[in-house]
C-alpha angles and dihedrals in degrees: 000000000000123000120255113290134221086261100053122115093268093051093047091048092049091052091050092049092048090050092053095045096045090052093047131097136203121256086269092055095254112146116248115254102228129187124193115197112208113241125239125269104263089215089063104042124101097239123080094182109126091218095050113133110210105187127155089189091068093084137131129234116212134163104303100350147066112218111209140159136256121202106188099266095117096195095049093040090054093046092049091051090054091046091052092046094057097070091036105044094157096051131085113240106223116190125200136188101247099169093132091053093047091052088061091049095255142097146195096299091050095056096043095059123101116252118257111247 
């Protein structure tokens, strides 16, 4: 079974969200500064699960760090780290192997959120 494509539901939703955010402004009318990290090459990542969600955007901001994923595509992992460092120059970019989370369709941001009660 092939891995998710650039035209799967997640990819289409990400493009729609980016379109909305990049066309948005703050309450003062200032355009949003949006950054879109390029995803990894699915031929080069560790996971072969067809439902694996490899997203660098699913990260978590905490204190002095940005917690993000790496997927085994060295070129894309390095580029994503640089992309995340630009808007957060004073934070450490920590990258984790989140393959088990991605297999379930989630990521770092998903598992750091408080449960809804």
